[in-house]
TORGUVEX-702791 format. One line per 10 residues: number of its first residue (from 1); their letters; for each residue x, y, z of C-alpha. Coordinates in nm, 3 decimals. Example, Ala and Ser with C-alpha at 12.3 -4.5 7.8 and 13.67 -1.06 7.14 Angstrom:
<rs>
1) as) 1.230:-0.450:0.780  1.367:-0.106:0.714;
</rs>
This chain:
<rs>
1) mtdygqtild) 2.262:5.951:-5.799  2.064:5.641:-5.894  1.793:5.491:-5.671  1.959:5.152:-5.637  1.895:5.089:-5.269  1.643:4.806:-5.300  1.864:4.622:-5.547  2.150:4.641:-5.298  1.938:4.510:-5.010  1.793:4.230:-5.224;
11) alrgvidpel) 2.146:4.116:-5.310  2.243:4.107:-4.944  1.959:3.868:-4.850  2.205:3.594:-4.938  2.447:3.701:-4.664  2.372:3.491:-4.355  2.494:3.582:-4.008  2.639:3.245:-3.897  2.561:3.305:-3.530  2.205:3.434:-3.568;
21) gadivelgma) 2.113:3.203:-3.856  1.928:3.462:-4.068  2.018:3.700:-4.348  2.150:4.043:-4.256  1.855:4.223:-4.417  1.596:4.022:-4.223  1.793:4.083:-3.903  1.798:4.458:-3.966  2.177:4.469:-3.994  2.184:4.589:-4.357;
31) qkgwldengv) 1.988:4.910:-4.313  2.012:5.110:-4.636  2.215:5.133:-4.953  2.272:5.361:-5.251  2.471:5.388:-5.575  2.643:5.714:-5.674  2.711:5.848:-6.021  3.055:5.685:-6.029  2.912:5.336:-5.974  3.018:5.316:-5.609;
41) atvvvaltta) 2.766:5.111:-5.408  2.750:5.194:-5.037  2.560:5.003:-4.770  2.511:5.085:-4.402  2.559:4.774:-4.186  2.488:4.772:-3.811  2.667:4.510:-3.601  2.538:4.373:-3.273  2.864:4.493:-3.120  3.140:4.711:-3.260;
51) gcplkaqlkr) 3.401:4.444:-3.194  3.205:4.164:-3.364  3.452:3.882:-3.450  3.250:3.804:-3.763  3.302:4.149:-3.910  3.579:4.041:-4.150  3.377:3.744:-4.276  3.065:3.956:-4.329  3.271:4.221:-4.505  3.407:3.972:-4.759;
61) eilarleglp) 3.061:3.834:-4.838  2.895:4.175:-4.861  3.160:4.320:-5.094  3.158:4.009:-5.314  2.781:4.027:-5.364  2.770:4.402:-5.426  3.062:4.407:-5.666  2.887:4.141:-5.874  2.587:4.367:-5.940  2.543:4.541:-6.274;
71) evtraeiewt) 2.636:4.912:-6.275  2.855:4.866:-5.963  3.225:4.946:-6.011  3.320:4.939:-5.643  3.150:4.869:-5.308  3.192:5.028:-4.968  3.051:4.955:-4.621  2.965:5.209:-4.354  2.975:5.025:-4.020  2.765:5.121:-3.721;
81) emtteqkafa) 2.636:4.952:-3.405  2.280:4.841:-3.334  2.070:5.018:-3.075  1.921:4.821:-2.786  1.587:4.802:-2.969  1.751:4.683:-3.290  1.942:4.411:-3.102  1.619:4.293:-2.940  1.453:4.274:-3.284  1.746:4.078:-3.431;
91) msvarknaqs) 1.735:3.828:-3.144  1.360:3.782:-3.186  1.413:3.701:-3.554  1.689:3.455:-3.464  1.470:3.282:-3.204  1.179:3.259:-3.448  1.400:3.102:-3.714  1.550:2.860:-3.463  1.204:2.757:-3.344  1.081:2.695:-3.698;
101) sagpnrvpag) 1.378:2.466:-3.765  1.355:2.276:-3.436  1.273:1.907:-3.448  0.933:1.765:-3.347  0.852:1.724:-2.980  0.548:1.672:-2.758  0.585:1.991:-2.556  0.247:2.168:-2.582  0.251:2.501:-2.765  0.060:2.665:-2.482;
111) arvlavasgk) 0.324:2.590:-2.218  0.581:2.851:-2.119  0.922:2.681:-2.087  1.151:2.798:-1.805  1.502:2.649:-1.795  1.686:2.692:-1.464  2.064:2.705:-1.515  2.384:2.769:-1.325  2.746:2.806:-1.421  2.862:2.562:-1.152;
121) ggvgkssita) 2.724:2.301:-0.918  2.644:2.352:-0.552  2.449:2.677:-0.586  2.108:2.520:-0.517  1.981:2.520:-0.875  1.770:2.204:-0.828  1.622:2.344:-0.508  1.522:2.662:-0.692  1.372:2.453:-0.975  1.164:2.241:-0.738;
131) nlaaglaakg) 1.038:2.541:-0.545  0.955:2.748:-0.853  0.761:2.455:-1.000  0.575:2.392:-0.674  0.510:2.765:-0.632  0.357:2.789:-0.980  0.142:2.481:-0.916  0.029:2.632:-0.585  -0.113:2.923:-0.786  -0.339:2.680:-0.968;
141) favgvidadi) -0.124:2.616:-1.275  -0.052:2.282:-1.439  0.327:2.253:-1.441  0.553:2.001:-1.613  0.894:1.938:-1.458  1.186:1.795:-1.656  1.484:1.681:-1.452  1.748:1.729:-1.722  2.031:1.699:-1.471  2.070:1.338:-1.584;
151) wgfsiprmlg) 2.377:1.258:-1.374  2.269:1.452:-1.066  1.894:1.391:-1.061  1.733:1.509:-0.738  1.392:1.646:-0.836  1.191:1.334:-0.735  1.314:1.350:-0.376  1.272:1.727:-0.355  0.913:1.708:-0.476  0.826:1.392:-0.282;
161) vegrleaakn) 0.761:1.176:-0.589  0.814:0.800:-0.579  0.759:0.507:-0.814  0.869:0.452:-1.170  0.769:0.609:-1.498  0.543:0.385:-1.704  0.464:0.359:-2.073  0.119:0.351:-2.228  -0.041:0.382:-2.570  -0.179:0.725:-2.645;
171) adgvrtivpr) -0.487:0.808:-2.851  -0.288:0.750:-3.171  -0.179:0.405:-3.059  0.182:0.518:-3.000  0.362:0.400:-2.686  0.476:0.700:-2.485  0.612:0.773:-2.138  0.354:0.887:-1.883  0.481:1.150:-1.634  0.432:1.103:-1.261;
181) sipvahgtks) 0.158:1.346:-1.165  0.091:1.488:-0.817  -0.161:1.748:-0.701  -0.042:2.064:-0.525  -0.292:2.245:-0.304  -0.214:2.571:-0.126  -0.484:2.781:0.033  -0.785:2.797:-0.194  -0.595:2.711:-0.512  -0.492:2.375:-0.648;
191) grldivsmgl) -0.263:2.285:-0.936  -0.051:1.988:-1.029  0.301:1.879:-1.119  0.378:1.634:-1.402  0.734:1.509:-1.351  0.991:1.313:-1.552  1.338:1.228:-1.423  1.603:0.961:-1.452  1.541:0.919:-1.081  1.205:0.766:-1.176;
201) lvddetdalm) 1.369:0.516:-1.411  1.653:0.374:-1.199  1.607:0.108:-0.932  1.781:0.313:-0.663  1.848:0.686:-0.639  2.209:0.610:-0.544  2.273:0.439:-0.880  2.549:0.611:-1.079  2.485:0.690:-1.446  2.820:0.687:-1.624;
211) wrglilnrav) 2.706:0.822:-1.958  2.886:1.032:-2.213  2.756:1.360:-2.352  2.573:1.227:-2.657  2.379:0.975:-2.448  2.288:1.248:-2.199  2.157:1.463:-2.481  1.958:1.169:-2.615  1.798:1.118:-2.273  1.675:1.477:-2.270;
221) qhfledvewa) 1.548:1.429:-2.625  1.338:1.134:-2.503  1.186:1.358:-2.234  1.078:1.601:-2.505  0.974:1.363:-2.783  0.849:1.048:-2.609  0.669:1.181:-2.301  0.292:1.225:-2.333  0.282:1.578:-2.193  -0.069:1.700:-2.113;
231) tdldyividl) -0.197:1.965:-2.352  -0.323:2.184:-2.066  0.022:2.257:-1.920  0.076:2.624:-1.839  0.447:2.592:-1.764  0.733:2.348:-1.805  1.024:2.402:-1.567  1.355:2.235:-1.657  1.635:2.162:-1.413  1.949:2.184:-1.627;
241) ppgtgdvqmg) 2.281:2.031:-1.527  2.544:2.284:-1.419  2.774:2.429:-1.683  2.742:2.490:-2.055  2.771:2.147:-2.215  2.588:1.905:-2.444  2.255:1.907:-2.262  2.229:2.287:-2.262  2.320:2.314:-2.631  2.085:2.030:-2.721;
251) larmlpqsem) 1.798:2.194:-2.533  1.858:2.523:-2.718  1.834:2.334:-3.046  1.533:2.117:-2.959  1.337:2.371:-2.753  1.439:2.720:-2.872  1.136:2.880:-2.705  1.297:2.809:-2.366  1.360:3.108:-2.141  1.647:3.084:-1.895;
261) ivvttpalaa) 1.669:3.172:-1.527  2.026:3.183:-1.396  2.100:3.087:-1.036  2.410:3.202:-0.849  2.523:3.255:-0.491  2.646:3.583:-0.340  3.010:3.475:-0.384  3.208:3.661:-0.650  3.355:3.335:-0.783  3.007:3.186:-0.838;
271) qrvatravtm) 2.888:3.507:-1.000  3.176:3.505:-1.250  3.109:3.142:-1.342  2.735:3.209:-1.376  2.818:3.472:-1.638  2.916:3.184:-1.868  2.562:3.047:-1.849  2.428:3.385:-1.961  2.679:3.396:-2.246  2.586:3.043:-2.358;
281) arkshlhvlg) 2.215:3.131:-2.356  2.266:3.440:-2.567  2.489:3.262:-2.817  2.215:2.999:-2.846  1.951:3.273:-2.897  1.768:3.188:-2.573  1.596:3.465:-2.383  1.737:3.512:-2.030  1.458:3.612:-1.792  1.677:3.712:-1.501;
291) vienmsafic) 1.898:3.618:-1.206  1.817:3.458:-0.871  2.067:3.479:-0.587  2.042:3.168:-0.371  2.194:3.111:-0.025  2.185:3.481:0.049  2.232:3.615:0.402  2.155:3.384:0.696  1.912:3.544:0.942  1.958:3.416:1.296;
301) ehgeehavfg) 1.682:3.387:1.557  1.771:3.735:1.685  1.708:3.889:1.343  2.073:3.954:1.261  2.197:3.890:0.907  2.517:3.697:0.841  2.660:3.697:0.488  2.801:3.343:0.508  2.876:3.317:0.135  2.951:3.681:0.067;
311) kgggeelars) 2.722:3.956:-0.052  2.585:4.101:-0.374  2.692:3.842:-0.633  2.346:3.802:-0.781  2.276:4.173:-0.806  2.618:4.233:-0.962  2.559:3.961:-1.221  2.221:4.112:-1.311  2.371:4.461:-1.333  2.674:4.361:-1.542;
321) enlpflgaip) 2.464:4.155:-1.787  2.173:4.404:-1.798  1.925:4.149:-1.663  1.638:4.172:-1.412  1.729:4.068:-1.058  1.444:3.837:-0.964  1.526:3.803:-0.596  1.754:3.678:-0.319  1.667:3.359:-0.131  1.799:3.363:0.227;
331) lepavsaggd) 2.003:3.077:0.366  1.794:2.880:0.614  1.767:2.517:0.731  1.402:2.489:0.622  1.505:2.497:0.254  1.734:2.196:0.289  1.488:2.012:0.514  1.207:2.067:0.268  1.417:1.925:-0.015  1.511:1.618:0.189;
341) ngapvvlqst) 1.152:1.552:0.294  0.978:1.624:-0.035  0.801:1.928:0.111  0.913:2.237:-0.088  0.971:2.533:0.140  0.778:2.762:-0.096  0.460:2.601:0.039  0.556:2.685:0.397  0.582:3.015:0.584  0.943:3.117:0.637;
351) pasialqevv) 1.164:3.403:0.510  1.287:3.179:0.226  0.934:3.078:0.128  0.825:3.443:0.116  1.123:3.530:-0.106  1.047:3.236:-0.338  0.679:3.327:-0.355  0.778:3.681:-0.455  0.991:3.540:-0.739  0.697:3.326:-0.856;
361) dqlvatfapp) 0.469:3.629:-0.840  0.710:3.830:-1.056  0.731:3.551:-1.314  0.355:3.514:-1.341  0.277:3.886:-1.341  0.564:4.033:-1.541  0.852:3.826:-1.673  0.686:3.500:-1.782  0.306:3.526:-1.766  0.117:3.218:-1.886;
371) ismagcsarm) 0.052:3.210:-2.257  -0.319:3.152:-2.188  -0.402:2.989:-2.519  -0.765:2.967:-2.408  -0.790:3.341:-2.351  -0.859:3.487:-2.695  -0.817:3.332:-3.040  -0.832:2.974:-2.914  -1.150:3.044:-2.721  -1.311:3.197:-3.030;
381) mdaalkaldn) -1.202:2.893:-3.233  -1.347:2.655:-2.974  -1.678:2.841:-2.984  -1.685:2.824:-3.363  -1.609:2.451:-3.364  -1.876:2.382:-3.103  -2.126:2.579:-3.311  -2.041:2.368:-3.612  -2.067:2.047:-3.410  -2.412:2.148:-3.286;
391) adl) -2.535:2.272:-3.622  -2.823:2.087:-3.781  -2.649:1.986:-4.103;
</rs>
């Protein structure tokens, strides 16, 4: 038997998985190969799932490349399925490649990007977005908010922001959009929100935007490329439109470092539809952080729970898709009132605010901690630069 394994793997670096956008060796799919004394080349290929619809296409390309090698008379494939760890590695490679090929934008590298999605409208996605953003700011973080629900913009009202976005020349002399910035103080901590929304560009919040998909996608692109986002942002929270359309796909292309939070209600129908948002994220190589169940049980003044919209949809979605369940937000009037008055309930003291604060705590501590660019390498670099600036040259 001839040691021909490296030659086989080198040949397969030209086989690209069309969904993951990288070659099957880099992804860890082509795992090992060998050539026997009869000239039969064999390669072990692990698929992300045994029923992968691309199996036939990959087979044709693999066999064609191997059978073109010198000394090879015939080629064979031994199929297997990736382990959970191998799938995670393949997805990390895909996300890295997608990020390197993404277009330019002004989103600071030190900001963690959280995209809040839902499979359908009416589940309170915008309310969750506003409260998560305000909750993060209340912990002392600088938080950008992008209202990417272009048709159904509601973030300005929910966060109590008025006025219009303005343009100004930045330090490079380029005219850019300046976000509306508001401070958020809670207890002893103080952060801020920097907000962009179509609601801050129209004359009246009741104006109807009758735009087609490509124009919607272009509007989101402006929010990424033409807004002068502050470099000190810790988080950017994005309110996506419901569904799995142009805006979601465009965001995955332009901002592949985004991490998705899926919102559903306890109803089985909403949970099934929300599964599509998870599927879309995974096909676009976005990391899904977890599931939030909104409009959970209503707790009356006597302490009794009433499952108005059903029970368990969020937990079932998290279980079926192998995702963390981030929390259930109870149904209560204070949530709606806070959104109408621009006073997010997360800054108050109610059962819903406690549940939202617990979700924020989980994000900061475990699932999406701040990148903290100033914590290690960047801090050392700053010190070195300051030393050079102060040096007596």
